[in-house]
VMD Tcl script that draws the C-alpha trace (Angstrom):
set ca {
  {-8.75 23.61 5.29}
  {-8.05 26.97 4.10}
  {-3.99 27.50 3.05}
  {-4.76 31.27 1.84}
  {-4.51 32.70 5.17}
  {-1.01 30.65 6.12}
  {0.49 31.37 2.84}
  {1.36 35.17 0.90}
  {0.77 35.14 -2.63}
  {3.95 34.58 -4.00}
  {4.43 31.40 -1.46}
  {1.04 30.11 -2.96}
  {1.56 30.40 -7.08}
  {5.18 29.10 -6.64}
  {4.01 26.30 -4.58}
  {1.60 25.73 -7.84}
  {4.25 26.10 -9.82}
  {6.45 23.59 -8.27}
  {2.97 20.99 -8.25}
  {2.41 21.95 -12.01}
  {6.02 21.46 -13.01}
  {6.87 17.91 -11.58}
  {3.23 17.60 -12.76}
  {4.20 17.41 -16.01}
  {7.49 15.69 -15.57}
  {5.84 12.82 -14.34}
  {2.49 13.26 -17.72}
  {5.70 13.06 -19.81}
  {8.24 10.64 -18.34}
  {4.71 8.22 -18.18}
  {3.95 9.23 -22.04}
  {7.23 8.80 -23.14}
  {7.11 5.32 -21.72}
  {3.14 4.40 -23.02}
  {4.55 5.36 -27.11}
  {7.93 3.41 -26.22}
  {6.82 0.36 -27.99}
  {10.25 -1.14 -26.29}
  {9.43 0.10 -23.29}
  {9.56 -2.33 -20.48}
  {10.12 -2.07 -16.39}
  {12.63 -5.77 -16.95}
  {15.76 -3.84 -16.64}
  {15.10 -1.29 -14.26}
  {13.87 -4.23 -11.87}
  {16.62 -6.82 -13.01}
  {19.23 -4.29 -12.04}
  {18.05 -3.11 -8.49}
  {19.88 -2.89 -5.96}
  {19.97 -2.60 -2.16}
  {18.28 -4.73 0.44}
  {15.07 -4.65 -1.51}
  {16.97 -6.57 -4.44}
  {15.63 -10.49 -4.42}
  {11.85 -8.85 -4.81}
  {12.46 -6.82 -7.43}
  {13.95 -9.50 -9.52}
  {11.80 -12.04 -8.67}
  {9.73 -9.14 -10.20}
  {11.27 -8.95 -13.16}
  {11.72 -12.78 -13.56}
  {7.64 -13.37 -13.90}
  {6.42 -11.90 -16.97}
  {2.85 -11.62 -16.28}
  {4.44 -9.40 -12.93}
  {5.93 -7.35 -15.68}
  {3.12 -6.60 -17.76}
  {1.28 -5.92 -14.59}
  {3.85 -3.26 -13.74}
  {4.31 -1.41 -17.20}
  {0.59 -0.80 -16.92}
  {0.60 0.39 -13.42}
  {4.46 2.48 -13.98}
  {2.49 4.39 -17.31}
  {-0.61 4.90 -16.37}
  {0.55 5.64 -12.96}
  {2.83 8.23 -14.03}
  {0.20 9.80 -16.38}
  {-2.88 9.78 -13.89}
  {-0.47 11.71 -11.32}
  {0.68 13.76 -13.52}
  {-2.49 15.05 -15.09}
  {-3.77 15.46 -11.12}
  {-1.21 17.72 -9.99}
  {-1.17 19.67 -13.86}
  {-5.39 20.32 -13.03}
  {-5.23 20.55 -9.13}
  {-7.70 17.51 -9.03}
  {-7.01 14.90 -6.05}
  {-3.86 16.23 -5.17}
  {-4.03 15.24 -1.94}
  {-4.53 11.37 -3.16}
  {-1.76 12.32 -6.14}
  {0.98 13.82 -4.24}
  {0.60 10.62 -1.82}
  {0.33 7.79 -5.05}
  {3.33 9.84 -6.49}
  {5.50 9.90 -3.19}
  {4.53 5.74 -2.69}
  {5.58 4.95 -6.89}
  {9.11 7.00 -6.48}
  {9.51 5.61 -3.08}
  {9.64 2.32 -5.36}
  {11.94 3.75 -8.02}
  {14.68 5.42 -4.37}
  {14.58 1.57 -3.00}
  {15.39 -0.24 -6.32}
  {17.88 1.53 -7.08}
  {19.36 3.45 -3.46}
  {22.10 6.17 -3.40}
  {24.14 4.16 -1.22}
  {28.00 3.85 -0.59}
  {27.84 0.00 -1.36}
  {25.34 -0.32 -4.84}
  {27.13 -0.11 -7.57}
  {24.92 1.48 -9.63}
  {24.19 -0.94 -12.99}
  {22.54 2.40 -15.46}
  {24.04 4.65 -16.92}
  {23.42 7.82 -15.55}
  {24.47 10.78 -14.42}
  {24.11 11.22 -11.39}
  {26.67 11.37 -8.65}
  {25.15 10.54 -5.61}
  {25.18 9.69 -1.95}
  {22.16 8.99 0.18}
  {20.16 12.04 -1.52}
  {19.32 11.57 -5.21}
  {15.94 13.42 -7.47}
  {13.51 10.28 -6.58}
  {14.25 11.55 -2.79}
  {13.96 14.76 -3.99}
  {10.69 14.18 -5.89}
  {9.69 12.62 -2.78}
  {10.16 15.40 -1.06}
  {8.58 17.74 -2.91}
  {5.51 15.40 -3.38}
  {4.61 15.40 0.36}
  {5.13 19.17 0.92}
  {2.48 19.43 -1.64}
  {0.30 16.48 0.81}
  {0.80 19.06 3.65}
  {0.35 22.47 1.06}
  {-2.88 21.36 -0.73}
  {-2.58 24.08 -3.22}
  {-5.03 22.27 -5.54}
  {-8.01 23.56 -3.13}
  {-6.61 27.03 -3.63}
  {-5.75 26.98 -7.59}
  {-6.84 23.74 -9.42}
  {-10.05 21.37 -9.92}
  {-10.85 20.55 -6.09}
  {-11.36 23.39 -5.47}
  {-14.63 22.92 -7.25}
  {-14.43 19.20 -6.18}
  {-13.53 20.51 -1.92}
  {-16.25 23.73 -2.02}
  {-18.15 24.15 0.91}
  {-21.09 25.99 1.33}
  {-21.47 27.99 4.78}
}
mol new
graphics top color blue
foreach p $ca { graphics top sphere $p radius 0.5 }
foreach p [lrange $ca 0 end-1] q [lrange $ca 1 end] { graphics top cylinder $p $q radius 0.2 }
display resetview
């Protein structure tokens, strides 16, 4: 798929900038968790609300599950962030990122009947930063700029 014929240069570079910025955000989130010896997903899972709260609470109550979730969360954020920045396996990284952030969204949905336990500055209803990130990641999946500007250009290069 060549999107360079469908996007003008400004549109292409704008999407690439969004991809890199979101990649940096996710990479930094993963690194911040990696280098914080006290970070754990326990509190986030234990304070989960909404219709899937029981699932997240049961995961929080299982120490082995917490270890696996911490590992997957940290290294998933790092890998997805690097992939988006470098433009390598961009479509896979976009879907993986959307799935990971969907889990965050489902654990703490911004709904009227949900009382947020976490201290945040967000005053949201239905739409929060996680839903926006999911939307951007789906857009990046649909417009794989990494195949034009990124390492995917070399990985998926087809000789004619």
